[in-house]
SERONU-834573 format. One line per 10 residues: number of its first residue (from 1); their letters; for each residue x, y, z of N, C-alpha, C. Coordinates in Angstrom, 3 decimals. Each point is the difference from the previous one (the first is absolute). Example, Ala and Ser with C-alpha at 12.3 -4.5 7.8 and 13.67 -1.06 7.14 Angstrom:
BEGIN
1) AS) 13.190 -5.690 7.800 -0.890 1.190 0.000 0.900 1.200 0.000; -0.350 1.050 -0.720 0.820 1.190 0.060 -0.770 1.090 0.730
END
This chain:
BEGIN
1) MKKRQIKAKW) 78.182 30.601 -186.738 1.278 -0.618 -0.272 0.740 -0.212 1.324; 0.565 -1.180 0.150 0.715 -0.343 1.225 1.401 0.608 -0.019; 0.367 0.663 1.080 1.323 0.605 0.111 1.041 -1.073 0.304; 1.113 0.086 -0.677 1.093 -0.944 0.240 0.625 0.268 1.354; 0.420 -1.073 0.636 0.615 0.113 1.317 1.495 -0.309 -0.073; 0.679 0.580 -0.975 1.442 -0.195 -0.159 0.712 1.084 0.804; 0.820 -0.411 0.920 0.709 0.956 0.849 1.329 0.395 -0.641; 0.358 1.256 0.144 1.244 0.516 -0.578 1.215 -0.756 0.553; -0.039 -0.366 1.270 1.138 -0.711 0.590 0.179 -1.378 -0.630; -1.083 -0.641 -0.477 0.117 -1.279 -0.696 0.777 0.175 -1.302
11) IYHCLISEKL) -0.331 1.050 -0.733 0.658 0.261 -1.284 1.491 0.197 0.224; 0.337 0.864 0.918 1.403 0.274 0.315 0.720 -1.276 0.427; -0.609 -0.746 0.912 0.614 -1.224 0.513 0.237 -1.008 -1.131; -0.985 -0.180 -0.873 0.150 -0.947 -1.103 1.131 0.416 -0.931; 0.019 1.262 -0.387 1.019 0.465 -0.933 1.413 -0.106 0.584; 0.136 0.204 1.294 1.315 0.008 0.637 0.417 -1.382 0.513; -0.933 -0.751 0.582 0.391 -1.181 0.771 -0.527 -1.346 -0.495; -1.146 -0.027 -0.615 -0.629 -1.273 -0.344 0.593 -0.639 -1.248; -0.121 -1.313 -0.076 0.440 -0.741 -1.177 -1.030 0.194 -1.109; 0.478 0.395 -1.155 -0.852 0.203 -1.162 -0.436 -1.358 -0.532
21) LGILKQRSYR) -1.330 -0.209 -0.133 -0.515 -1.271 -0.494 -0.007 -0.057 -1.521; -0.185 1.147 -0.628 -0.055 0.032 -1.451 -0.030 1.424 -0.501; 0.280 0.138 -1.299 0.000 1.322 -0.616 -0.478 -0.142 -1.440; -0.863 0.903 -0.423 -0.465 0.051 -1.381 0.285 1.382 -0.566; 0.605 0.031 -1.162 0.272 1.274 -0.664 -1.247 0.383 -0.790; -0.548 1.181 0.271 -1.209 0.450 -0.669 0.308 0.987 -1.118; 0.979 0.819 0.205 0.493 0.967 -0.987 1.509 0.060 0.169; 0.655 0.821 -0.798 1.467 0.060 0.117 0.450 0.506 1.365; -0.845 0.735 0.680 0.356 0.588 1.299 -0.934 -0.427 1.131; -1.047 -0.786 -0.292 -0.992 -0.371 1.027 0.059 -1.496 0.284
31) FRLYYPHPEK) -0.005 -0.314 1.308 0.102 -1.384 0.428 -1.045 -0.309 1.063; -0.523 -1.223 -0.047 -0.932 -0.484 1.014 0.783 -0.956 0.897; 0.130 0.353 1.272 0.781 -0.774 0.964 -0.936 -0.802 0.902; 0.299 -1.262 0.178 -0.815 -0.893 0.823 0.734 -0.302 1.303; -0.655 0.294 1.107 0.541 -0.275 1.326 -1.024 -0.777 0.821; 0.446 -0.759 1.008 -0.970 -0.630 0.902 -0.740 1.089 0.778; -1.298 -0.151 0.125 -0.784 0.991 0.748 0.419 -0.042 1.464; 0.243 1.147 0.625 0.461 0.031 1.394 -0.954 -0.643 1.002; -1.287 0.042 -0.255 -0.960 -0.546 0.961 -0.776 -1.195 -0.539; -0.112 -0.130 -1.304 -0.810 -1.064 -0.607 0.849 -0.829 -0.955
41) HHKYDLIIVV) 1.225 -0.328 0.398 0.968 -0.610 -0.907 -0.389 -1.380 -0.514; -0.926 -0.698 0.654 -0.407 -1.320 -0.479 -1.065 0.090 -1.085; -0.659 1.141 -0.097 -1.101 0.122 -0.957 0.205 1.120 -1.019; 0.831 0.995 0.319 0.168 1.154 -0.885 1.467 0.367 -0.193; 0.270 0.585 -1.162 1.268 0.669 -0.254 -0.253 1.495 0.095; 1.034 0.741 0.322 -0.051 1.454 -0.064 0.698 0.389 -1.304; -0.719 0.648 -0.880 0.534 0.417 -1.293 0.347 1.478 0.097; 1.226 0.332 -0.376 0.457 1.386 -0.018 0.434 0.310 -1.425; -0.670 0.950 -0.626 0.349 0.408 -1.362 0.881 1.240 0.108; 1.191 -0.082 -0.615 0.961 1.099 0.097 0.467 0.434 -1.391
51) DIFHDLAKFI) 0.340 1.263 -0.092 0.694 0.548 -1.160 1.431 0.267 0.433; 0.951 -0.382 -0.849 1.413 0.217 0.309 0.595 0.860 -1.098; 0.565 1.132 0.397 0.595 0.938 -0.941 1.485 0.142 0.290; 0.791 0.093 -1.062 1.454 0.134 0.119 0.415 1.359 -0.550; 0.468 0.835 0.845 0.638 1.260 -0.395 1.405 -0.065 0.587; 0.405 1.030 0.646 1.273 -0.068 0.728 -0.125 -0.941 1.194; -1.217 -0.114 0.498 -0.308 -0.927 1.090 -1.194 -0.846 -0.436; -0.257 -1.062 0.720 -1.162 -0.830 -0.288 -1.149 0.445 0.883; -1.196 0.118 -0.604 -1.194 0.381 0.738 -1.014 -1.123 -0.102; -0.568 -0.369 1.132 -1.051 -1.002 0.039 -1.255 0.682 0.507
61) IVVTTYEEEI) -1.051 -0.063 -0.805 -1.277 0.605 0.366 -1.038 -1.108 0.117; -0.662 -0.076 1.152 -1.073 -0.974 0.186 -1.239 0.550 -0.696; -0.478 -0.744 -1.003 -1.157 0.429 -0.786 -1.293 -0.420 0.689; -0.066 -1.261 0.420 -1.184 -0.509 0.688 0.368 -1.260 0.766; -0.859 -0.386 0.912 0.157 -1.242 0.749 -1.362 -0.660 0.130; 0.012 -1.319 0.085 -1.251 -0.716 0.213 0.289 -1.419 0.462; -1.031 -0.641 0.533 0.093 -1.399 0.410 -0.479 -0.854 -1.155; 0.615 -1.186 -0.153 -0.452 -0.933 -1.024 -0.088 -1.376 0.630; -1.159 -0.626 -0.138 -0.206 -1.314 0.593 0.862 -1.042 -0.706; 0.571 -0.884 0.782 0.850 -1.062 -0.523 -0.819 -1.280 -0.063
71) ERKEEIERKE) 0.009 -0.626 -1.148 -0.567 -1.336 -0.078 1.140 -0.965 0.265; -0.247 -1.027 0.743 1.054 -0.898 0.473 0.876 -0.525 -1.140; -0.620 -0.458 -1.090 0.760 -0.546 -1.123 0.912 1.066 -0.605; -0.523 1.185 -0.173 0.795 1.091 -0.558 1.160 0.346 0.930; -0.232 -0.066 1.293 1.055 0.309 0.963 1.160 -0.993 -0.128; -0.313 -1.269 -0.116 1.037 -1.027 -0.130 0.761 0.190 -1.311; -0.724 0.214 -1.094 0.645 0.207 -1.299 0.893 1.231 0.016; -0.461 1.058 0.637 0.776 1.239 0.057 1.297 -0.212 0.772; -0.069 -0.698 1.132 1.196 -0.253 0.794 0.992 -0.871 -0.771; -0.514 -0.991 -0.723 0.879 -0.848 -0.806 0.681 0.809 -1.098
81) EIERRVR) -0.737 0.895 -0.641 0.569 0.852 -1.048 1.077 0.918 0.560; -0.226 0.566 1.161 0.980 0.866 0.641 1.264 -0.787 0.330; -0.170 -1.198 0.524 1.160 -0.849 0.332 0.801 -0.337 -1.251; -0.671 -0.269 -1.128 0.700 -0.292 -1.253 0.806 1.194 -0.469; -0.547 1.206 0.168 0.695 1.209 -0.427 1.255 0.261 0.826; -0.067 -0.351 1.286 1.122 0.256 0.901 1.177 -0.930 -0.295; -0.291 -1.214 -0.430 1.060 -1.001 -0.258 0.889 0.385 -1.136
END
């Protein structure tokens, strides 16, 4: 099995600084976040799956991360959908 080469600093940087490309709700507390890949942004997205819990404070736990290849058509459609949501 090939080991993933996702660096912890990429995860932190994306969550704090990068523009979110998309989000999918998987469960009431679990979300799949789509960010541009820090090194392969023309071909891959960096997917960060997080659990968010609300108590007295909010807790965000990174469940997993992985790269996902972008097909050009899907990339254009996704950007258009994001732009529609922002308007």
